[in-house]
N, C-alpha and C positions, 0 to 999 in steps of 0.2 A: 806491323812491318819490322818492329824491333826484334820480335821473336824470330823472324826469318833470318835476319842478320846474325843473331846469336847462334842459331842452329847451323847455318851455313859455315860460320867460322869454326865451330867445334868439329863439325864433320870434315872440313877441309884439313884441319890439323890432324885428326885421326887418320884420314886417308893418306896424308903425306908421311906420317909416322909409320903406318902399316906398309907403305911402299918401301920405305927405307929398311924396315925389318925384313922384308922379302929379299932386298938386294944384298944385305950383309949376312944373310943366312949361311952362305957358303964359307964365310970367314969365321974366325973365332968370335962368337958373340960376347958382348960385355955383360949382358943381362938376359933374363928370360924374355923380355919384351923384344929382343933382337934375335932370339934363338929360333929353334925349329917351330915352336908354338907361337911365335910373334904375330903372325897373320891372324890366327884364330883368336888370340887375346884381343887384338885391335878390333876385329869384327864384333866380338862380344861387347867391348866397351862402346862401340858405335851403336849397336842394337839396343843396348841398355839406355844410352842417352836418348835415342829416338823414342823409345818406349816411355821414358820419363817425361820427355817434352810433350808427347801426345797426351799423356795422362794429366799432366799439369795444366796444359792449355787446351 
């Protein structure tokens, strides 16, 4: 049960950050995580975390 809460927390933070990256894409981004590649970078982080969690547990 603890693993579920850990995974859901990290994925919700990544999803929220990815949505913010998509919303501020039209403005001048402060970093690459908020720029044009922000959504793809957040998806890669999320996929990597899920793959690690499945491998680990």
